[in-house]
C-alpha positions in Angstrom: -28.6 13.9 -1.5 -27.5 16.7 -4.0 -23.8 16.8 -4.8 -23.0 13.7 -2.7 -20.4 12.6 -5.3 -18.7 15.9 -5.2 -18.7 15.9 -1.4 -17.2 12.4 -1.3 -14.5 13.5 -3.8 -13.5 16.4 -1.6 -13.4 14.0 1.3 -11.0 11.7 -0.6 -8.7 14.7 -1.3 -8.6 15.3 2.5 -8.0 11.6 3.1 -5.0 11.6 0.7 -3.7 14.8 2.4 -3.8 13.0 5.7 -2.0 10.0 4.1 0.8 12.3 2.8 1.3 14.0 6.1 1.2 10.8 8.1 3.6 9.1 5.6 6.1 12.0 6.0 6.0 11.6 9.8 6.1 7.8 9.6 8.9 7.7 7.1 11.1 9.9 9.3 10.3 8.0 12.5 10.3 4.3 11.2 12.2 4.6 8.0 10.9 4.4 4.4 11.2 0.6 4.0 9.9 -0.4 7.5 6.9 1.8 7.1 6.0 0.4 3.7 6.4 -3.2 4.9 3.9 -2.5 7.7 1.6 -0.6 5.4 1.5 -3.4 2.8 0.9 -6.0 5.6 -1.9 -4.0 7.1 -3.5 -3.4 3.7 -3.5 -7.1 3.1 -5.2 -7.7 6.5 -7.9 -5.1 5.8 -8.5 -6.6 2.3 -8.9 -10.1 3.8 -11.5 -8.8 6.3 -13.3 -7.0 3.5 -13.5 -10.1 1.3 -14.7 -12.2 4.3 -17.5 -9.7 5.1 -18.7 -9.4 1.5 -18.1 -12.9 0.0 -17.7 -15.2 3.0 -14.2 -16.1 1.9 -11.0 -14.4 3.1 -9.4 -14.7 -0.4 -10.3 -12.7 -3.5 -11.8 -14.4 -6.5 -9.1 -16.3 -8.4 -7.4 -14.5 -11.3 -6.0 -16.0 -14.5 -2.2 -16.3 -14.8 -2.2 -13.4 -17.2 -4.4 -11.1 -15.0 -2.3 -11.9 -11.9 0.9 -11.3 -13.8 -0.2 -7.8 -14.9 -1.4 -6.9 -11.4 1.7 -8.2 -9.7 3.8 -6.2 -12.2 1.6 -3.1 -11.3 2.4 -3.7 -7.6 6.2 -3.8 -8.3 6.1 -0.6 -10.3 3.4 1.3 -8.4 4.1 0.2 -4.9 7.7 -1.1 -4.6 9.4 1.4 -6.9 6.8 4.2 -6.8 6.1 4.3 -3.1 9.7 3.8 -2.2 10.5 6.9 -4.2 7.5 8.8 -2.9 8.3 8.2 0.8 12.0 9.0 0.2 11.0 12.3 -1.3 8.8 13.0 1.7 11.9 12.6 3.9 14.0 14.9 1.7 11.6 17.6 0.4 8.5 17.0 2.5 5.0 15.8 1.7 3.8 19.2 0.4 6.3 19.3 -2.5 5.9 15.5 -2.9 2.2 15.9 -3.5 2.8 18.8 -5.9 5.0 16.6 -8.1 2.4 13.8 -8.0 0.3 16.0 -10.3 2.6 14.6 -13.0 1.1 11.2 -12.5 -1.7 11.8 -15.1 0.9 12.9 -17.6 2.8 9.6 -17.0 -0.4 7.6 -17.3 -1.4 9.3 -20.5 2.0 8.6 -22.1 1.9 5.0 -20.9 -1.7 4.5 -22.2 -0.6 6.0 -25.5 2.3 3.5 -25.8 0.6 0.3 -24.6 -3.1 0.8 -25.2 -3.1 3.0 -28.3 -5.1 5.7 -26.6 -4.8 9.0 -28.4 -3.5 12.2 -26.8 -5.5 15.2 -27.9 -4.5 18.9 -27.9 -6.2 19.4 -24.5 -4.1 16.6 -22.9 -0.9 18.2 -24.2 -2.0 21.6 -22.9 -2.8 20.1 -19.6 0.7 18.7 -19.3 2.3 22.0 -20.1 0.1 23.8 -17.5 0.9 21.2 -14.9 4.6 21.5 -15.5 4.3 25.3 -15.4 2.6 25.2 -12.0 5.3 22.9 -10.6 8.0 25.1 -12.0 6.6 28.2 -10.4 6.6 26.5 -7.0 10.0 24.9 -7.1 12.1 27.3 -9.1 13.5 30.5 -7.6 16.2 33.1 -8.1 19.6 31.8 -7.2 23.1 33.4 -7.4 23.5 36.2 -9.9 19.7 36.3 -10.3 19.7 33.1 -12.3 16.7 30.8 -12.1 17.6 27.8 -10.0 16.1 24.8 -8.2 15.4 25.6 -4.6 14.9 22.0 -3.5 17.5 19.2 -3.2 18.0 17.6 -6.6 17.8 14.0 -5.2 14.4 14.8 -3.6 13.1 16.2 -6.8 14.3 13.1 -8.8 12.6 10.8 -6.3 9.4 12.8 -6.6 9.4 12.7 -10.4 10.1 9.0 -10.3 7.3 8.4 -7.9 4.8 10.3 -10.1 6.0 8.4 -13.2 5.7 5.0 -11.5 2.2 5.8 -10.2 1.0 6.7 -13.7 2.6 3.6 -15.2 1.3 1.4 -12.4 -2.2 2.7 -13.0 -2.2 1.7 -16.6 -0.7 -1.7 -15.7 -3.5 -2.1 -13.2 -6.1 -1.3 -15.8 -4.7 -3.9 -18.2 -4.7 -6.5 -15.3 -8.3 -5.6 -14.2 -9.6 -5.9 -17.8 -8.2 -9.4 -17.9 -9.5 -10.0 -14.4 -13.1 -8.9 -15.1 -13.2 -11.0 -18.3 -12.6 -14.2 -16.2 -15.0 -13.4 -13.3 -18.7 -14.2 -12.9 -21.0 -13.2 -10.1 -18.5 -10.9 -8.4 -19.7 -7.3 -7.5 -18.1 -4.9 -9.9 -17.0 -2.5 -7.1 -15.1 -5.4 -5.5 -12.8 -5.9 -8.6 -10.4 -3.0 -7.8 -10.0 -4.2 -4.2 -9.3 -7.7 -5.4 -6.8 -6.4 -7.9 -5.2 -4.3 -5.2 -4.8 -7.5 -3.1 -2.4 -8.8 -5.7 -0.6 -5.5 -5.9 -0.2 -5.6 -2.1 1.3 -9.1 -2.3 3.9 -7.9 -4.7 4.4 -4.8 -2.5 5.0 -6.7 0.7 7.4 -9.2 -1.0 9.4 -6.4 -2.7 9.6 -4.2 0.4 10.5 -7.1 2.7 13.3 -8.1 0.4 14.6 -4.6 0.1 14.5 -4.2 3.9 16.2 -7.5 4.5 19.1 -6.9 2.1 19.6 -3.3 3.0 19.1 -3.2 6.8 18.1 -6.6 7.9 14.9 -7.3 9.9 16.0 -5.4 13.1 14.3 -2.1 12.1 11.0 -4.1 11.7 11.4 -5.7 15.1 12.0 -2.3 16.7 8.9 -0.9 14.9 6.7 -3.6 16.3 7.5 -2.2 19.8 6.9 1.4 18.7 3.3 2.1 19.6 3.3 5.6 18.1 5.0 4.3 14.9 2.4 1.5 14.6 -0.4 3.9 15.1 0.9 6.1 12.3 1.4 3.1 10.0 -2.2 2.0 10.7 -3.6 5.4 10.1 -1.6 5.8 6.9 -3.0 2.5 5.6 -6.6 3.4 6.6 -6.6 6.8 5.0 -4.6 5.7 1.9 -5.2 2.4 0.1 -8.3 1.5 2.2 -10.6 4.5 2.7 -9.0 6.6 -0.1 -9.5 3.9 -2.7 -12.9 2.8 -1.4 -14.4 6.3 -1.4 -12.8 7.3 -4.7 -14.6 4.4 -6.3 -17.8 5.4 -4.6 -17.4 9.0 -5.8 -17.5 8.1 -9.4 -20.8 6.2 -8.8 -22.5 9.5 -7.8 -20.9 12.0 -10.1 -19.0 12.3 -13.4 -15.5 10.7 -13.3 -13.9 13.9 -14.6 -15.5 16.0 -11.8 -14.5 13.4 -9.2 -11.0 13.1 -10.4 -10.5 16.9 -10.5 -11.8 17.4 -6.9 -9.7 14.5 -5.7 -6.6 16.1 -7.2 -6.8 19.1 -4.9 -4.4 17.6 -2.4 -1.5 19.9 -3.3 -3.7 22.9 -2.3 -5.3 21.4 0.8 -1.9 20.3 2.2 -0.4 23.8 2.3 -1.9 24.8 5.7 -1.4 21.5 7.5 2.2 21.3 6.4 2.7 24.8 7.8 1.1 23.9 11.1 2.8 20.5 11.5 6.2 20.9 9.8 6.6 24.8 9.8 7.0 24.8 6.0 6.7 28.4 4.9 3.8 29.2 2.5 4.7 31.7 -0.2 2.6 33.2 -3.0 4.7 31.2 -5.5 3.7 27.9 -3.7 0.0 28.8 -3.7 -0.1 30.0 -7.3 2.0 27.0 -8.4 -0.2 24.5 -6.7 -3.4 26.1 -8.1 -2.0 26.1 -11.6 -0.9 22.5 -11.3 -4.4 21.4 -10.1 -6.0 23.3 -13.0 -3.6 21.5 -15.3 -4.7 18.1 -13.8 -8.4 19.1 -14.2 -7.9 19.6 -17.9 -6.9 15.9 -18.3 -10.3 14.9 -17.1 -12.6 17.7 -18.1 -11.2 18.2 -21.5 
């Protein structure tokens, strides 16, 4: 089928849009930490079922100590710190602006890869960073008192969003390092299953980290209450399905049918797609600045992959 990779990529962007909207609703209903404990637990269950169907064993192929260490570290940075900040920013500034700031993740990944892997940053990458930052600035900056340019969003929400994007980018590079070590030690395992196996270790780190944070900050009572909240559990399940399960699976499938740069660019359209749903669901006003800023940010992201 012509353009199947491109169609799958667009579907992934819609899947991640649903994840962002559901996460905003779930975080406000259940709380950031409670939702993430449930999400990590469900992701582990889905992973175990996948491994059993594909390999006949409920556990992923064993990883070396070095590979497991990198993937667990990726889980701490990307899930525990990154998703905590992301879901907190959803509560404060909403998923629409949260996803806009997540266009900074490629910038973070590029800087981390430059530092740890020695990957060079060319002029196009630097231009992409500047364009992405410009698009975000157009969306979130406005005229304040005395006609001075000021931030029109709560500062703590912006800081959480930036931290989430930085952690996602850093976590991605840590995952790549871990998967490189992982693949080197595996034989006879389908190549497409490696990211899911790696994500299993990341989810283990995630559920341990979030459970400890929940226990020491609020105790386990919020989790007990959530287990009796049918609507909250449904949202947590849907968030897990559309995010780390369907989103990851189909993003891997997309790059099998089309160029990685094209797939990555189409999957990065979430900040544009989310504008209308956030207006319908959360009554967030759409302005020309928001639209132009989101489009410019997505163009900036595309230059990372197409340049």
